[in-house]
N, CA, C and O atoms as a DFTB+ gen file, in Angstrom:
584 C
 N C O
     1  1       2.006       9.294       2.315
     2  2       0.942      10.018       2.558
     3  2       0.613      10.756       3.708
     4  3       1.630      10.474       4.342
     5  1       0.110      11.332       4.308
     6  2      -0.142      11.586       5.755
     7  2      -0.783      10.814       6.528
     8  3      -1.639      10.058       6.069
     9  1      -0.456      10.865       8.005
    10  2      -0.894       9.654       8.559
    11  2      -2.321       9.980       8.829
    12  3      -2.629      11.159       9.002
    13  1      -3.218       9.040       8.880
    14  2      -4.812       9.274       9.337
    15  2      -5.195       9.798       7.954
    16  3      -6.157      10.557       8.081
    17  1      -4.797       9.679       6.641
    18  2      -5.509      10.421       5.586
    19  2      -6.549       9.653       5.318
    20  3      -7.242      10.064       4.387
    21  1      -6.932       8.543       5.894
    22  2      -8.416       7.917       5.470
    23  2      -9.621       8.807       6.398
    24  3     -10.786       8.920       6.016
    25  1      -9.076       9.414       7.702
    26  2     -10.121       9.943       8.238
    27  2     -10.779      11.037       8.095
    28  3     -11.725      11.516       8.721
    29  1      -9.955      11.520       6.867
    30  2     -10.735      12.819       6.242
    31  2     -11.081      12.546       4.509
    32  3     -11.052      13.374       3.598
    33  1     -11.336      11.399       4.465
    34  2     -11.270      11.270       3.079
    35  2     -12.353      11.825       2.535
    36  3     -12.178      12.323       1.423
    37  1     -13.779      11.906       3.150
    38  2     -14.386      12.685       2.502
    39  2     -14.505      14.063       2.215
    40  3     -15.407      14.471       1.483
    41  1     -13.449      15.015       2.865
    42  2     -13.231      16.232       2.649
    43  2     -12.771      16.412       1.123
    44  3     -12.234      15.558       0.418
    45  1     -13.071      17.567       0.827
    46  2     -12.545      18.211      -0.299
    47  2     -13.710      18.122      -1.630
    48  3     -14.525      17.217      -1.809
    49  1     -13.533      19.174      -2.355
    50  2     -14.658      18.675      -3.472
    51  2     -14.052      17.723      -4.703
    52  3     -12.861      17.549      -4.964
    53  1     -14.862      17.327      -5.178
    54  2     -14.621      16.310      -6.386
    55  2     -13.845      17.296      -7.703
    56  3     -14.165      18.417      -8.097
    57  1     -12.795      16.443      -8.144
    58  2     -12.421      16.965      -9.586
    59  2     -13.107      16.911     -10.421
    60  3     -13.853      15.947     -10.596
    61  1     -13.052      18.017     -11.247
    62  2     -13.862      18.221     -12.809
    63  2     -13.556      17.031     -13.557
    64  3     -14.320      16.079     -13.716
    65  1     -12.196      17.168     -14.079
    66  2     -11.219      16.471     -14.843
    67  2     -10.394      15.307     -14.121
    68  3      -9.392      15.665     -13.501
    69  1     -10.735      13.885     -14.141
    70  2      -9.914      13.183     -13.171
    71  2      -8.858      12.201     -14.287
    72  3      -8.261      11.166     -13.994
    73  1      -8.873      12.795     -15.386
    74  2      -8.073      12.090     -16.061
    75  2      -6.675      11.893     -15.745
    76  3      -6.196      10.761     -15.818
    77  1      -5.825      13.102     -15.327
    78  2      -4.602      13.262     -14.574
    79  2      -4.264      12.297     -13.802
    80  3      -3.321      11.514     -13.913
    81  1      -5.484      12.414     -12.594
    82  2      -5.316      11.678     -11.611
    83  2      -5.319      10.284     -11.431
    84  3      -4.657       9.656     -10.605
    85  1      -6.163       9.814     -12.316
    86  2      -6.096       8.155     -12.912
    87  2      -5.043       7.779     -13.582
    88  3      -4.578       6.644     -13.482
    89  1      -4.516       8.767     -14.398
    90  2      -3.177       8.284     -15.062
    91  2      -2.025       8.400     -13.989
    92  3      -1.125       7.560     -13.988
    93  1      -2.041       9.178     -13.304
    94  2      -0.808       9.309     -12.338
    95  2      -1.094       8.163     -11.015
    96  3      -0.243       7.924     -10.158
    97  1      -2.502       7.511     -11.060
    98  2      -2.655       6.739      -9.971
    99  2      -1.808       5.200     -10.817
   100  3      -0.810       4.600     -10.419
   101  1      -2.516       4.966     -11.858
   102  2      -2.087       3.699     -12.745
   103  2      -0.588       3.706     -12.691
   104  3      -0.017       2.617     -12.638
   105  1       0.224       4.996     -12.699
   106  2       1.651       4.912     -12.865
   107  2       2.390       4.414     -11.460
   108  3       3.454       3.803     -11.358
   109  1       1.622       4.801     -10.562
   110  2       2.216       4.888      -9.063
   111  2       1.864       3.237      -8.964
   112  3       2.689       2.583      -8.327
   113  1       0.884       2.612      -9.451
   114  2       0.494       1.189      -9.244
   115  2       1.835       0.790      -9.973
   116  3       2.668       0.092      -9.394
   117  1       1.949       1.070     -10.755
   118  2       3.188      -0.141     -11.875
   119  2       4.467       0.022     -10.973
   120  3       5.186      -0.873     -10.528
   121  1       4.575       1.390     -10.812
   122  2       5.618       1.338      -9.951
   123  2       6.175       0.757      -8.456
   124  3       7.293       0.481      -8.022
   125  1       4.654       0.716      -7.842
   126  2       4.947      -0.040      -6.638
   127  2       4.858      -1.605      -6.716
   128  3       5.536      -2.307      -5.965
   129  1       4.053      -2.098      -7.594
   130  2       4.132      -3.452      -8.130
   131  2       5.625      -3.803      -8.647
   132  3       6.128      -4.863      -8.274
   133  1       6.247      -3.045      -9.387
   134  2       7.593      -3.414     -10.122
   135  2       8.686      -2.838      -9.266
   136  3       9.536      -3.727      -9.221
   137  1       9.012      -2.032      -8.716
   138  2      10.017      -1.441      -7.928
   139  2      10.200      -0.570      -6.665
   140  3      11.280      -0.276      -6.152
   141  1       9.083      -0.239      -6.286
   142  2       8.984       0.491      -5.059
   143  2       7.993       0.173      -4.185
   144  3       6.961       0.840      -4.120
   145  1       8.282      -1.141      -3.249
   146  2       7.099      -1.471      -2.394
   147  2       6.767      -0.531      -0.992
   148  3       5.795      -0.558      -0.237
   149  1       7.671       0.081      -0.986
   150  2       7.246       1.199      -0.069
   151  2       6.029       2.130      -0.104
   152  3       5.538       2.776       0.821
   153  1       5.618       2.038      -1.527
   154  2       4.354       3.105      -1.598
   155  2       3.318       2.344      -2.027
   156  3       2.283       2.763      -2.545
   157  1       3.627       1.171      -1.792
   158  2       2.220      -0.170      -2.278
   159  2       1.150       0.606      -1.288
   160  3       0.247       1.145      -1.927
   161  1       1.095       0.715      -0.336
   162  2      -0.342       1.369       0.804
   163  2      -0.787       2.369      -0.146
   164  3      -1.777       2.419      -0.876
   165  1       0.455       3.366       0.098
   166  2      -0.149       4.713      -0.545
   167  2      -1.099       4.649      -2.045
   168  3      -2.040       5.354      -2.409
   169  1      -0.379       3.441      -2.741
   170  2      -1.175       3.477      -4.140
   171  2      -2.346       3.098      -4.180
   172  3      -3.210       3.582      -4.911
   173  1      -2.550       1.837      -3.091
   174  2      -3.737       1.166      -2.801
   175  2      -4.518       1.866      -2.450
   176  3      -5.630       1.575      -2.892
   177  1      -4.476       3.113      -1.531
   178  2      -5.338       3.624      -1.046
   179  2      -5.706       4.665      -1.954
   180  3      -6.910       4.923      -1.931
   181  1      -5.031       5.314      -2.722
   182  2      -5.407       6.212      -4.366
   183  2      -5.979       5.601      -5.302
   184  3      -6.495       6.292      -6.181
   185  1      -6.068       3.972      -5.402
   186  2      -6.866       3.199      -6.302
   187  2      -8.266       3.120      -5.883
   188  3      -9.132       3.114      -6.758
   189  1      -8.569       3.062      -4.722
   190  2      -9.904       2.969      -4.090
   191  2     -10.436       4.157      -4.566
   192  3     -11.628       4.050      -4.854
   193  1      -9.790       5.623      -4.807
   194  2     -10.253       7.063      -5.030
   195  2     -10.472       6.883      -6.740
   196  3     -10.707       7.962      -7.284
   197  1     -10.436       5.811      -7.579
   198  2     -10.245       5.835      -8.662
   199  2     -11.456       6.494      -9.619
   200  3     -11.380       7.147     -10.660
   201  1     -12.537       6.073      -8.872
   202  2     -13.917       6.622      -9.833
   203  2     -14.325       8.280      -9.496
   204  3     -14.714       9.069     -10.358
   205  1     -14.178       8.535      -8.343
   206  2     -14.538       9.906      -7.778
   207  2     -13.506      10.408      -7.118
   208  3     -13.703      10.579      -5.915
   209  1     -12.312      10.740      -7.597
   210  2     -11.293      11.315      -6.605
   211  2     -11.731      13.127      -6.155
   212  3     -12.540      13.868      -6.714
   213  1     -11.035      13.337      -5.220
   214  2     -11.696      14.603      -4.559
   215  2     -10.080      15.646      -4.769
   216  3      -9.094      15.169      -5.330
   217  1     -10.100      16.601      -4.390
   218  2      -8.778      17.724      -4.480
   219  2      -7.945      17.100      -3.544
   220  3      -6.728      17.152      -3.725
   221  1      -8.447      16.468      -2.488
   222  2      -7.357      16.168      -1.491
   223  2      -6.979      14.932      -1.692
   224  3      -6.071      14.515      -0.973
   225  1      -7.530      14.085      -2.644
   226  2      -6.466      12.842      -3.142
   227  2      -5.966      13.432      -3.889
   228  3      -4.776      13.135      -3.781
   229  1      -6.102      14.265      -4.787
   230  2      -5.278      15.156      -5.830
   231  2      -3.729      15.694      -5.030
   232  3      -2.608      15.675      -5.538
   233  1      -3.998      16.018      -4.057
   234  2      -2.847      16.351      -3.287
   235  2      -2.067      15.649      -2.476
   236  3      -0.937      16.010      -2.148
   237  1      -2.762      14.346      -2.010
   238  2      -2.106      13.296      -1.529
   239  2      -1.116      12.752      -2.499
   240  3       0.044      12.499      -2.176
   241  1      -1.720      12.534      -3.998
   242  2      -1.034      11.831      -5.069
   243  2       0.185      12.505      -5.416
   244  3       1.235      11.915      -5.670
   245  1      -0.007      14.029      -5.424
   246  2       1.327      14.951      -5.616
   247  2       2.199      14.851      -4.400
   248  3       3.334      15.249      -4.661
   249  1       2.041      14.418      -3.049
   250  2       2.751      14.185      -2.199
   251  2       3.820      12.961      -2.419
   252  3       5.033      12.887      -2.224
   253  1       2.932      12.113      -2.868
   254  2       3.659      10.453      -3.431
   255  2       4.477      10.791      -4.358
   256  3       5.584      10.262      -4.258
   257  1       4.338      11.423      -5.149
   258  2       5.139      11.416      -6.381
   259  2       6.556      12.468      -6.174
   260  3       7.626      12.388      -6.777
   261  1       6.135      13.482      -5.084
   262  2       7.212      13.976      -4.558
   263  2       8.108      13.475      -3.749
   264  3       9.222      13.995      -3.698
   265  1       7.778      12.347      -2.949
   266  2       8.175      11.594      -2.123
   267  2       9.389      10.637      -3.400
   268  3      10.601      10.539      -3.210
   269  1       8.696      10.095      -4.532
   270  2       9.053       9.605      -5.463
   271  2      10.670      10.093      -5.837
   272  3      11.711       9.448      -5.967
   273  1      10.347      11.545      -5.939
   274  2      11.209      11.918      -6.806
   275  2      12.423      12.443      -6.016
   276  3      13.468      12.756      -6.586
   277  1      12.225      12.538      -4.521
   278  2      13.297      12.876      -3.582
   279  2      14.218      11.674      -3.158
   280  3      15.295      11.632      -2.563
   281  1      13.192      10.481      -3.815
   282  2      14.227       9.212      -3.296
   283  2      14.306       8.190      -4.614
   284  3      14.108       6.976      -4.653
   285  1      14.633       9.031      -5.579
   286  2      14.792       8.445      -6.923
   287  2      16.098       7.443      -6.926
   288  3      16.033       6.467      -7.674
   289  1      17.147       7.611      -6.219
   290  2      18.521       7.048      -6.353
   291  2      18.128       5.521      -5.179
   292  3      18.863       4.534      -5.142
   293  1      17.088       5.641      -4.491
   294  2      16.983       4.077      -3.798
   295  2      16.473       3.014      -4.733
   296  3      15.553       3.245      -5.518
   297  1      17.158       1.687      -4.636
   298  2      17.243       0.792      -5.434
   299  2      16.724      -0.327      -4.621
   300  3      16.982      -0.283      -3.418
   301  1      15.967      -1.423      -5.116
   302  2      15.651      -2.975      -4.715
   303  2      17.051      -3.419      -4.565
   304  3      17.967      -3.129      -5.334
   305  1      17.133      -4.163      -3.486
   306  2      18.705      -5.033      -3.290
   307  2      18.118      -6.341      -3.769
   308  3      17.153      -6.737      -3.115
   309  1      18.492      -7.046      -4.732
   310  2      18.130      -8.206      -5.157
   311  2      19.375      -9.209      -4.764
   312  3      19.309     -10.266      -5.391
   313  1      20.301      -9.130      -4.021
   314  2      21.151     -10.034      -3.590
   315  2      21.877      -9.713      -2.283
   316  3      22.309      -8.565      -2.187
   317  1      22.070     -10.519      -1.302
   318  2      22.988     -10.299      -0.138
   319  2      23.698     -11.183       0.297
   320  3      23.919     -12.104      -0.490
   321  1      24.380     -11.274       1.800
   322  2      24.883     -12.256       2.377
   323  2      23.785     -13.425       3.020
   324  3      23.989     -14.631       3.157
   325  1      22.676     -12.716       3.329
   326  2      21.608     -13.540       3.994
   327  2      21.074     -14.588       2.969
   328  3      20.593     -14.272       1.880
   329  1      21.224     -16.051       3.489
   330  2      20.995     -17.054       2.441
   331  2      19.666     -17.601       2.932
   332  3      19.496     -18.652       2.313
   333  1      18.516     -17.362       3.852
   334  2      17.439     -17.885       4.224
   335  2      16.224     -16.989       3.593
   336  3      16.286     -15.977       2.894
   337  1      15.092     -17.721       4.089
   338  2      13.785     -16.718       3.421
   339  2      13.150     -16.088       4.740
   340  3      12.986     -16.786       5.741
   341  1      12.850     -14.931       4.707
   342  2      12.655     -14.361       5.671
   343  2      11.011     -13.500       5.195
   344  3      10.926     -12.984       4.080
   345  1       9.964     -13.459       6.065
   346  2       8.670     -12.749       5.729
   347  2       8.666     -12.048       6.978
   348  3       9.042     -12.432       8.085
   349  1       8.058     -10.688       6.523
   350  2       7.322      -9.707       7.568
   351  2       6.311      -9.657       7.249
   352  3       6.157      -9.842       6.042
   353  1       4.951      -9.371       8.143
   354  2       3.616      -8.948       7.943
   355  2       3.244      -7.927       9.084
   356  3       3.685      -8.022      10.229
   357  1       2.554      -7.135       8.735
   358  2       1.824      -6.316       9.692
   359  2       0.143      -5.848       8.988
   360  3      -0.172      -6.223       7.859
   361  1      -0.539      -5.231       9.623
   362  2      -1.709      -4.793       9.696
   363  2      -2.343      -3.887      10.358
   364  3      -1.928      -3.894      11.517
   365  1      -3.384      -2.876      10.147
   366  2      -3.656      -1.804      11.100
   367  2      -5.017      -2.718      10.999
   368  3      -5.366      -3.669      10.298
   369  1      -5.633      -1.912      12.103
   370  2      -7.001      -2.645      12.792
   371  2      -8.148      -1.415      12.120
   372  3      -8.041      -0.203      12.302
   373  1      -9.075      -2.004      11.433
   374  2     -10.106      -1.093      10.820
   375  2      -9.787       0.017      10.303
   376  3     -10.587       0.948      10.386
   377  1      -8.765       0.155       9.763
   378  2      -8.033       1.301       9.294
   379  2      -8.974       2.211       8.076
   380  3      -8.830       3.432       8.006
   381  1      -9.797       1.577       7.280
   382  2     -10.606       1.851       6.507
   383  2     -11.885       2.397       7.562
   384  3     -12.505       1.558       8.216
   385  1     -12.173       3.665       7.652
   386  2     -13.274       3.886       8.522
   387  2     -14.752       3.807       7.718
   388  3     -15.820       4.007       8.297
   389  1     -14.655       3.537       6.530
   390  2     -16.021       3.624       5.837
   391  2     -16.391       2.159       5.884
   392  3     -17.610       1.987       5.903
   393  1     -15.618       0.997       5.909
   394  2     -15.862      -0.209       5.604
   395  2     -15.663      -1.005       6.898
   396  3     -16.191      -2.097       7.103
   397  1     -14.930      -0.425       7.673
   398  2     -13.944      -1.377       9.046
   399  2     -13.255      -2.162       9.016
   400  3     -12.970      -2.862       9.987
   401  1     -12.638      -2.304       7.531
   402  2     -11.880      -3.407       7.292
   403  2     -10.360      -3.013       7.453
   404  3     -10.001      -1.853       7.251
   405  1      -9.681      -3.773       7.734
   406  2      -7.909      -3.662       8.209
   407  2      -7.519      -3.759       6.758
   408  3      -8.219      -4.280       5.890
   409  1      -6.238      -3.162       6.560
   410  2      -4.960      -3.524       5.315
   411  2      -3.930      -4.395       6.100
   412  3      -3.461      -4.226       7.226
   413  1      -3.697      -5.462       5.094
   414  2      -2.381      -6.135       5.307
   415  2      -1.465      -5.769       4.621
   416  3      -1.598      -5.256       3.510
   417  1      -0.234      -6.018       5.286
   418  2       1.346      -5.670       4.403
   419  2       2.059      -6.873       4.764
   420  3       2.121      -7.294       5.919
   421  1       2.631      -7.460       3.693
   422  2       3.593      -7.813       4.022
   423  2       4.651      -7.710       2.713
   424  3       4.350      -7.224       1.622
   425  1       6.141      -8.357       3.123
   426  2       7.165      -8.576       2.455
   427  2       8.216      -9.633       2.698
   428  3       8.881      -9.538       3.729
   429  1       8.447     -10.662       1.833
   430  2       9.297     -11.787       1.742
   431  2      10.343     -11.583       0.911
   432  3      10.233     -11.287      -0.278
   433  1      11.720     -11.786       1.713
   434  2      12.896     -11.715       1.415
   435  2      13.541     -13.049       1.141
   436  3      13.460     -13.936       1.991
   437  1      14.118     -13.224       0.112
   438  2      15.216     -14.475      -0.012
   439  2      16.671     -13.895      -0.455
   440  3      16.889     -13.131      -1.395
   441  1      17.512     -14.390       0.360
   442  2      19.024     -13.897      -0.051
   443  2      19.338     -12.492       0.479
   444  3      20.430     -11.990       0.212
   445  1      18.512     -11.889       1.153
   446  2      18.419     -10.299       1.217
   447  2      17.836      -9.471       0.340
   448  3      17.979      -8.252       0.427
   449  1      17.036     -10.115      -0.705
   450  2      16.622      -9.396      -1.543
   451  2      14.977      -9.633      -1.521
   452  3      14.481     -10.681      -1.106
   453  1      14.298      -8.657      -1.962
   454  2      12.713      -8.683      -1.810
   455  2      12.289      -9.479      -2.873
   456  3      12.692      -9.243      -4.013
   457  1      11.411     -10.527      -2.595
   458  2      11.064     -11.576      -3.167
   459  2       9.879     -11.024      -3.911
   460  3       9.760     -10.779      -5.112
   461  1       8.732     -10.836      -2.567
   462  2       7.519     -10.537      -2.868
   463  2       7.062      -9.730      -1.829
   464  3       7.564      -9.717      -0.705
   465  1       6.009      -8.983      -2.232
   466  2       5.324      -7.941      -1.545
   467  2       3.831      -7.609      -1.866
   468  3       3.341      -7.894      -2.959
   469  1       3.137      -7.005      -0.882
   470  2       1.987      -6.792      -1.113
   471  2       0.927      -5.683       0.047
   472  3       1.121      -5.600       1.260
   473  1       0.204      -5.187      -0.468
   474  2      -0.564      -4.176       0.677
   475  2      -1.907      -4.136       0.039
   476  3      -2.114      -3.668      -1.080
   477  1      -2.977      -4.755       0.969
   478  2      -4.073      -4.823       0.379
   479  2      -5.140      -5.125       1.666
   480  3      -4.920      -5.590       2.784
   481  1      -6.365      -4.667       1.034
   482  2      -7.350      -4.774       2.214
   483  2      -8.168      -6.039       2.616
   484  3      -8.839      -6.566       1.730
   485  1      -8.174      -6.484       3.653
   486  2      -8.489      -7.813       4.014
   487  2      -9.811      -7.891       3.788
   488  3     -10.549      -6.955       4.095
   489  1     -10.384      -9.302       3.081
   490  2     -11.851     -10.144       2.758
   491  2     -12.700      -9.558       3.887
   492  3     -13.705      -8.952       3.517
   493  1     -12.460      -9.637       5.239
   494  2     -13.384      -9.702       6.287
   495  2     -13.022      -8.697       7.276
   496  3     -11.875      -8.258       7.354
   497  1     -14.140      -8.257       8.166
   498  2     -14.369      -7.169       9.044
   499  2     -13.604      -8.282      10.509
   500  3     -14.097      -9.328      10.932
   501  1     -12.479      -7.691      10.936
   502  2     -11.986      -8.229      12.175
   503  2     -12.275      -7.620      13.237
   504  3     -12.394      -6.397      13.163
   505  1     -12.442      -8.197      14.345
   506  2     -13.151      -7.605      15.649
   507  2     -12.266      -7.299      16.822
   508  3     -12.688      -7.045      17.950
   509  1     -10.656      -7.357      16.367
   510  2      -9.425      -7.119      17.346
   511  2      -8.292      -6.748      16.513
   512  3      -8.273      -7.083      15.328
   513  1      -7.640      -6.290      16.876
   514  2      -6.130      -5.951      16.577
   515  2      -5.470      -7.527      16.250
   516  3      -5.012      -7.826      15.147
   517  1      -5.521      -8.540      17.522
   518  2      -5.089      -9.603      17.198
   519  2      -5.885     -10.263      16.178
   520  3      -5.311     -11.202      15.626
   521  1      -6.717     -10.080      15.905
   522  2      -7.466     -10.915      14.942
   523  2      -6.777     -10.442      13.525
   524  3      -6.300     -11.185      12.667
   525  1      -6.856      -8.949      13.511
   526  2      -6.311      -8.342      12.048
   527  2      -4.958      -8.968      12.123
   528  3      -4.631      -9.534      11.080
   529  1      -4.265      -8.999      12.899
   530  2      -2.708      -9.733      12.806
   531  2      -2.700     -11.250      12.357
   532  3      -1.874     -11.774      11.610
   533  1      -3.330     -11.596      12.710
   534  2      -3.654     -13.193      12.422
   535  2      -3.941     -13.316      10.673
   536  3      -3.335     -14.089       9.932
   537  1      -4.915     -12.439      10.292
   538  2      -5.375     -12.581       9.010
   539  2      -3.883     -12.328       8.271
   540  3      -3.317     -13.150       7.550
   541  1      -3.384     -10.981       8.627
   542  2      -2.304     -10.655       7.713
   543  2      -1.253     -11.829       7.846
   544  3      -0.569     -12.072       6.852
   545  1      -1.105     -12.437       8.779
   546  2      -0.008     -13.506       9.126
   547  2      -0.376     -14.932       8.017
   548  3       0.367     -15.619       7.316
   549  1      -1.491     -14.957       8.200
   550  2      -2.182     -16.016       7.203
   551  2      -2.189     -15.773       6.066
   552  3      -2.061     -16.777       5.365
   553  1      -2.325     -14.469       5.329
   554  2      -1.341     -14.094       4.228
   555  2      -0.534     -14.122       3.465
   556  3      -0.505     -14.171       2.236
   557  1       0.599     -14.067       4.702
   558  2       1.692     -13.961       4.436
   559  2       2.307     -15.375       4.477
   560  3       3.337     -15.592       3.839
   561  1       1.703     -16.367       5.221
   562  2       2.025     -17.507       5.282
   563  2       2.106     -18.130       3.763
   564  3       3.042     -18.695       3.197
   565  1       0.677     -17.793       3.282
   566  2      -0.159     -18.615       2.067
   567  2       1.129     -18.008       0.924
   568  3       1.778     -18.779       0.217
   569  1       1.292     -16.706       0.928
   570  2       2.604     -16.141      -0.309
   571  2       3.600     -16.672      -0.144
   572  3       4.182     -16.734      -1.227
   573  1       4.533     -17.410       1.150
   574  2       5.647     -18.268       1.264
   575  2       5.433     -19.487       0.889
   576  3       6.335     -19.973       0.207
   577  1       4.285     -20.328       1.168
   578  2       3.933     -21.655       0.645
   579  2       4.038     -21.568      -0.655
   580  3       4.867     -22.278      -1.223
   581  1       3.194     -20.654      -1.409
   582  2       3.209     -20.540      -3.035
   583  2       4.424     -20.286      -3.297
   584  3       4.786     -20.137      -4.464
């Protein structure tokens, strides 16, 4: 998706028939959960528009699909030489301009292969980037412990 997509989320008129949009968002969610973690954030943002998608959302959805077509040969690496458990987390601060909530993203690797990943909106409104990163790190640690 384009950087800053959420800033102009109110632009564009609503789609008259949102059936194709909803079907494609469901397929993107499935692909993100099962095989392509790099589109997780895009799928989650598009999923927020499920009830009332606009033409701007439809164009963004087509961009994600074009990206998937262009990278169809990419695969998840389910093994490697690294034998440890490694986790990465990140967040944006107040990325959703409507609710002012941040988005958490993390990925957990074991033996070089992606074991678990997620991208979701945080439950609370944070007051600084440090607090948003702390909440993201907490969610990542909960996943590692689980």
